[in-house]
C-alpha positions in Angstrom: -10.3 25.8 12.0 -10.9 22.2 13.3 -10.8 19.6 10.6 -14.1 18.4 11.8 -15.6 21.6 10.6 -13.9 21.7 7.2 -15.8 20.3 4.1 -14.8 16.9 3.1 -15.1 15.5 -0.3 -16.9 12.2 0.4 -16.6 9.2 -2.0 -18.6 6.3 -0.9 -18.6 2.7 -2.3 -20.3 -0.4 -0.9 -17.3 -1.3 1.2 -15.5 1.9 2.2 -16.1 5.4 2.8 -13.3 7.6 1.6 -12.9 11.2 2.7 -10.4 13.7 1.0 -8.8 16.2 3.2 -6.1 17.7 1.0 -4.4 16.6 -2.2 -1.6 17.8 -4.6 -0.5 15.5 -7.3 2.8 15.3 -8.9 3.6 15.1 -12.5 5.1 11.9 -14.1 8.5 13.7 -14.2 8.2 14.3 -10.3 7.5 10.6 -9.7 9.8 8.9 -12.1 12.3 7.8 -9.5 9.7 6.1 -7.1 10.0 2.4 -7.3 9.0 1.7 -3.7 7.2 3.2 -0.6 8.7 4.1 2.7 6.5 3.0 5.5 6.6 5.5 8.4 5.6 2.9 11.0 7.0 0.0 12.8 3.7 -1.8 12.8 4.1 -5.5 11.7 0.5 -5.6 10.6 1.0 -2.7 8.1 4.1 -4.2 6.8 2.1 -7.6 6.5 -0.6 -5.8 4.5 1.9 -4.1 2.2 3.6 -7.5 1.6 0.2 -9.0 0.8 -0.6 -6.0 -1.6 2.7 -7.0 -3.5 4.5 -3.7 -3.0 8.1 -2.8 -2.7 8.6 -0.9 0.6 11.2 0.2 3.3 10.3 0.6 6.9 11.4 3.8 8.7 9.4 4.4 11.8 8.5 8.0 12.5 9.8 9.2 16.1 7.0 11.6 16.8 4.6 12.2 19.6 0.9 11.2 18.6 -2.1 13.2 19.6 -4.1 10.9 21.8 -6.6 13.1 23.7 -9.8 10.8 24.3 -12.0 13.8 23.6 -10.6 14.8 20.4 -12.4 14.5 17.1 -11.4 11.0 15.7 -11.1 12.3 11.9 -8.9 15.1 13.1 -6.7 12.8 15.2 -6.0 10.3 12.6 -5.3 12.8 9.9 -2.9 14.7 12.2 -1.0 11.6 13.3 -0.7 10.2 9.9 0.5 13.6 8.5 3.1 14.2 11.3 4.4 10.7 10.9 4.8 11.1 7.1 6.3 14.6 7.4 8.9 13.3 9.9 10.3 10.8 7.5 9.8 12.7 4.3 12.1 15.4 5.8 14.8 12.8 6.2 14.2 11.2 3.0 13.0 13.9 0.7 13.5 11.9 -2.6 11.1 9.2 -1.6 7.3 8.7 -1.3 6.4 8.0 2.4 3.3 6.4 3.7 2.2 7.6 7.3 -0.9 5.9 8.8 -2.9 6.0 12.0 -5.8 3.9 13.3 -8.1 4.6 16.1 -11.4 3.1 17.4 -14.2 5.5 18.2 -17.6 4.8 19.9 -19.7 7.6 18.6 -17.2 10.5 19.1 -15.3 9.1 22.0 -11.8 7.9 21.0 -10.5 4.6 22.5 -6.9 4.3 22.4 -4.7 1.5 23.5 -5.6 0.6 27.0 -2.9 1.0 29.6 -4.1 -1.9 31.9 -6.0 -5.0 31.7 -8.8 -3.5 33.6 -8.9 -0.7 31.2 -9.2 -3.2 28.5 -11.9 -4.8 30.2 -13.9 -1.6 30.4 -13.4 -0.7 26.8 -14.7 -4.1 25.6 -17.6 -3.8 28.0 -18.3 -0.3 26.6 -18.3 -1.8 22.9 -20.3 -4.8 23.9 -23.4 -5.2 21.7 -22.9 -1.9 20.0 -21.5 -0.6 16.7 -18.5 1.5 16.5 -16.3 3.1 13.9 -12.6 2.3 13.0 -10.8 5.4 11.5 -7.5 5.1 9.5 -5.7 8.2 8.4 -3.5 7.7 5.4 -0.8 10.3 4.2 1.3 10.1 1.2 4.1 12.6 1.3 7.1 13.4 -1.0 9.1 16.5 -0.7 10.8 16.3 -4.1 7.9 14.8 -5.8 5.5 17.4 -4.7 3.0 15.0 -3.2 1.1 15.8 -0.1 -2.1 13.9 0.4 -4.1 13.0 3.6 -7.4 10.9 3.6 -9.1 9.0 6.1 -11.2 5.7 5.6 -13.8 4.3 7.9 -15.2 0.8 8.7 -18.1 0.0 10.9 -17.7 -2.9 13.4 -20.5 -4.4 15.4 -19.7 -6.6 18.6 -21.7 -9.5 20.2 -22.9 -8.8 23.6 -20.0 -9.8 25.7 -20.0 -11.3 29.2 -16.9 -11.0 31.6 -16.3 -14.6 30.8 -16.4 -14.0 27.0 -13.9 -11.2 27.5 -11.7 -13.3 29.5 -11.7 -16.0 26.9 -10.8 -13.4 24.3 -8.0 -12.1 26.2 -6.5 -15.7 26.5 -6.1 -15.4 22.7 -5.3 -11.8 22.2 -3.2 -9.3 24.0 -5.3 -6.1 24.2 -2.6 -3.7 25.6 -1.1 -3.1 22.3 -4.3 -2.4 20.3 -6.6 0.5 19.9 -9.9 -0.2 21.5 -8.4 -3.4 23.2 -9.0 -5.8 20.3 -7.6 -6.9 17.0 -9.7 -8.0 14.1 -7.1 -10.5 12.8 -7.3 -12.8 15.8 -10.3 -14.3 17.5 -12.7 -12.2 15.5 -15.5 -14.6 15.7 -15.4 -14.3 19.5 -16.3 -10.6 19.6 -17.4 -9.4 16.3 -20.9 -10.1 14.9 -20.7 -7.7 11.8 -18.3 -5.7 9.8 -19.2 -3.1 7.2 -16.3 -1.8 5.2 -12.7 -2.8 4.8 -11.2 -5.5 7.0 -7.7 -4.2 6.2 -8.8 -0.7 7.3 -9.5 -2.2 10.7 -6.2 -3.9 10.8 -4.4 -0.6 10.2 -4.0 0.1 6.5 -6.8 0.6 3.9 -5.1 -1.3 1.0 -8.1 -0.9 -1.3 -7.6 2.8 -1.2 -3.8 2.7 -1.2 -3.9 0.7 -4.4 -6.4 3.0 -6.1 -4.4 6.3 -5.2 -1.2 4.8 -6.3 -2.7 3.9 -9.8 -4.1 7.4 -9.9 -0.7 8.8 -9.4 0.8 6.4 -12.0 2.9 4.7 -9.5 1.3 1.2 -9.1 3.1 -0.7 -11.7 6.4 0.8 -10.7 6.2 -0.2 -7.2 4.4 -3.6 -7.5 6.6 -6.6 -7.1 6.5 -8.9 -10.2 4.7 -12.0 -9.7 
């Protein structure tokens, strides 16, 4: 059954929408060895956000083929990709707690992945111009020996200014669109393209740190992984 057709436990707050896909939690005995996360991603933005969060972590990028069909369900896509990344690294390091993530941009139900050319990037921003789209980040926590297997997604709503070709040209002088889902990055030149953000800024950057903090606290791991200030 498609993940889009399953029932999700929805938790809403003013700033984020959290959706629980599956969850098994470990006992304190299972998790007592965890003093750091293992990030299954080479993304410098995610590493930066974990550093800002004040967590100990290692980086071990997952060598997997991500699902990137433009007509696929965005919720299914981010959950699937986050899970396969976490599973790949957890199989190699079963004694650790692995964090897998995947972020995509979707206009209604159309998924906008990283553009392959500058012209494709122009087309994406033209499509997003003057409209509100959704940024989905799937986040998976996985530990083989700890018995942890959780996957969730978080959403943020982003509204763009109406963008002329000249405005897009100016933005591309500031930001390289070819390595970013939806052909834009929220951390650079935001005022040039974004008129409104509803939800987590960090989620748009690739890691919903608000959710991660809450979940690690729920598992009793936050104090163990937090770097002493």
